N, C-alpha and C positions, 0 to 999 in steps of 0.2 A: 582563488585562493582571494578570502574576502579579510580584511578587522574587522569580526564584530562588534567587537569596543569603541573599534575608532566610530565605524556607523552606525551607530546608540547613542554617540555620550550626549547630545542634543537634544534625546529625546525627554519626555515628559508622559507621553502617555506608550501603548505598545502591545497591538494583537497579534495574536498569533493563532498560524491556522493549518489546517491540511485536508487531502480530499475527502470528496462524499464517501462514507461507509469506510468508514478508517479500519486497516490494517493495522498486523503489529509494527509492523517499520513505522508510519503512519503516530498510532498512537506513543510507541516506543521515541520519536523523534521528538514530537511535541510536547508532551511531556518534560524530559528531557531539556529539549530550550526551554521552554517555562521555567523550569526549576536555576535554571543556569540564570537567564534574562532577571526574573527575578532577586539573585545570588549579587550579580555584578550590578545591580541599577534598585538598588534599594527602597529609593525614595520616589523610582516610576509607577505609573499606573499601568498592571499590564496584565491584559487577560487574555484567554484562552479559548476556543470558541472550533467542537466538535461534531459531527453528528453523533450521539451516545454510543459509545464504545462497545465492546465489549465485558462483560462483569470479570473476563478472565482475566484483563487488563486492572483489575480494581486496587491490587498491592499498590502500584506503583505511584510514587509523589506526585502528585500533582490530577491525580485522575479525579481525584473529588472536587476542582476548581475546575472542570473542566463545564464553561456553559453551552449548551446544545437548545438553551429559547431562543437564542439570538435575540437577544429582547432591550439589550444596552445603545442606548441612544448617542453616540460616541464617533469624533473624529479623530484619527491617533496619529501618533507622528511617525509614527511607523507600524506597518503592518506587514511580518514575516510569515511566509507561506513557506511548506514543512511538503516535500515529496508530491510535492502535485505540476500534472505537468503541465492542464493551460487552467487563466480563472475560471474557465465554466465549470474546473474541476471543485473547485474553492465549494460550492451549492453559496448554505443562503449568507456564510460569512463574506460572499463576495462585495456587496454593498460595504464594508468597512474598507476591504482590497482599493474599492475606485472612490472612497472619500480621502485616503491616509496621504499626508506630505510627502512620502519616502514609501518604496514597497521592496522590499529584499525577496529572493526565492534560494529556496535550497533542494537542490532537489537531482538524480542521477535516473529517470527517467528518459528515456533518445530521443523521444519524442517531445519533448519541450525544446523550445525555439527560443528562449528569457525571454517571459515575458514582464520580466518586474523592471523592475529601473538599477537596483543593484543582483546581481545573478549570479553564484557557486553554482553551478552543475554537472556535474562529472558523470556522462553515461557507463561506467566501465567501473563505479566504484559497487559494493554488494549491495547499497542500500542509503537512504537517506541518513538514517544514527551511522552512517561509517561517516560520513562525512559532517557531522553536528561533530562528533569525535576528533575529527579534524578541529576546527574551531575552536571548541570548550578551549580552554587557556587550562595545561594538567593542572597548577595549581589549586584551580576552582573545580574540579570533578572532583566527585565524592561519591558515595557507596550506593546515594537513589540515582543519582546521574545513569552512574554503570548502570546499574538495574535498568530504567531505559534503554540505554545505547543498545545493552545484551538483549533485550527482547527483540530490536529491530532489527538489530543482522541476523542475530537467529532467524526470524520470519523471509526475510528475504531472501536470505539462503537454503531457503530448506536444510535449516539447521546443518550447515556449510557444504550442502554437495552439490549446490549450480558455479558455474562456468565460472561467474562471477567473485565469485568467493576467491579471493588472491593471496598473496603474503602478506598484504597491508591489514587486509583483513583481520589475519592470523597474529598479525602486528598489537592491532587494535585490542583486539580478543584478550591478550595474553595482558593486558595495561587493566581493562578490565576485571578481569579470573584475582587481578591482586589482593581487589574488597574482597569482604566479605560477604556476599549473599550464597541463597539455593539456586547454582545455574543448574543443576540437572533438574531441581524441581519447577524451576521456572519453563522451564524445553519439557516436560510432561504435560503440566497444569495449561499451558499455553499453544503448545502446538499437534502436543500429539491426544490430547486428551479431547471425546467426543460427546456430545450429550446424547442420553438415550435415542432422543429424535432423530440427531444429524444423523448418526448411523444406522436409521431405517433408511432411512430418507439418501443413504450413500449405496446401502443396498439395490433402494431402485432401479438407483441408478447403473446402478454398473449391470445389474441385472439385464434389464432394457435399453445398453449400450450398444452397437456396432458397430463391427471394423467397413474403412471404403479404401481405396485405391490398395487395392490390394494386399488389405490388413498394416499398411505404411500408418493409416489414419482410424483415430473413438473417437464415436460421436455421441453423446447421448444429453440428453435433453427432461428437467421436470417442467410440470405445467402449473399454473394456479389450481386446478382440482385435487392435484399432490398437495401442494403445499394448505390448500387451507383445511387438507383432508387430517393432517400431523399438524394442524398451527403451526407451523411452522415460518419462523424470520427468514430476511434472507442467510444473516450469516449461520443457519444450520448449513450451509449450501457449501462451504469454505473446505476447502479439501478435496474438495472428488474432481474437482482435472486432474489434481496435482494423482493422486489413485489410481486415475485412465494412463495417465500416462504413461505411469512404469509398466502397462501392459506391454511385454514379453515383442517383440517385434517392432512397434507403435514406434515412428518418428514423432506424431501431434496431435493432439488430442487437444478436440473442442466440446463441451459442455453450455449448452445452453440454461440459463433456466425463463419461462412467461414471468412476463412484468406488468403486462397490458392485454389490447384483442392484436394478434398478429406483430406482439414488439416482445425481443428478446433478451436479453442480456448476457451477452458472450463471453465468456472464459476460454481461452488461448494456454497453452502448454508445449514445447517442441523437445526435442533431446539435442541435435547435432546441425544438423540441417538447415530447417525454415528458419527465416524470420517470423517471428508470429505480431511484433511490434511494429511491421510492415505490412501486414494484412490489415489488422486492426489500424492502424490510421486511413490504410481505402475510405472506411466503412464511420471513420471522423472519430476513432478510439484514439489507443495510444497505449505504452509500456514499454518493455523491454524488450531484446531481443526472442529472449525464452518463455516471457510470460507476460501477454497483454490480455489484452479486453474490447470491446464495441457495446453499445446498442445498435440492433440493427431491428427494422419492420417490416415484414411480410408475414408467408407461411414460411410453416417448421420446414420445408423442404425445400422454401428460395432461401432460406439462409445457408443451410448447410446449402447446399451447391452453389453458393458466388461464395462463400468460405470457401470451398475446398477447392474451384477453378482457381485463383491466385492459392493456394497451398500447393495445389497440384504442380504450378507452373514452376515454383522452388524445386521441386522435387524431381524433376525431371533431369 
């Protein structure tokens, strides 16, 4: 545990950021931290940098303060990296990190080796938002911070179904639930609801999926041609790999989408046996034991063969 107030007490300028293509935990952690730092450091200049998140999170306080242009010329006293396994995942915000006088990292990715000056990394935590909850003094917690933290926990636990969901997670949620906000509505709007285009692509991905390893692994891919046909963004692919994972009899799911010529963004999920973070790390990626990803080059078949060879070793 770190004493955040102590680490920030001399700072006059603070930057906050998270990983590229921010998901629910990343957006929740960043908006919660932004609110908290603004509250406890009212005289400091506090800036929040993220790639433009999905509009489903626009109700969160702090969302409209996100700088997605990275156009500010600033050297910060402190840079806080949230839900980010390494400096490279900060994307365009990395230049603020590199110039900062002090860097702090709060994260739960098992692949995070502790790249900042001050690190609070707990791989067993359900989410970075659960760690943010630990760092915020209870007297400072309010309904808006509670909403942000709740969003992150909901998304990174798959609505409390992943094995990283612990008694500590539920204890945190019980405190958050003491604030008056629409918990069921948040889960529905931000986790379950999909756009019409996202549902169409999900249907295509399911129809074109196939089983390998005697049905223990399922694979699917969406290429650039399909993305262009539907005029879809990468966020339209969220949730596909999780839908593949719940296929009966499957231990591991692999979902790829084409990002360039012979270049694929890989998402992997597992149920009980396979450590997909270990697989992803071998190919320059990272993540969690049951949810991880990486970027790989080669033909579709080459990528699948390379991934499946490593996955199969763990299932023997």
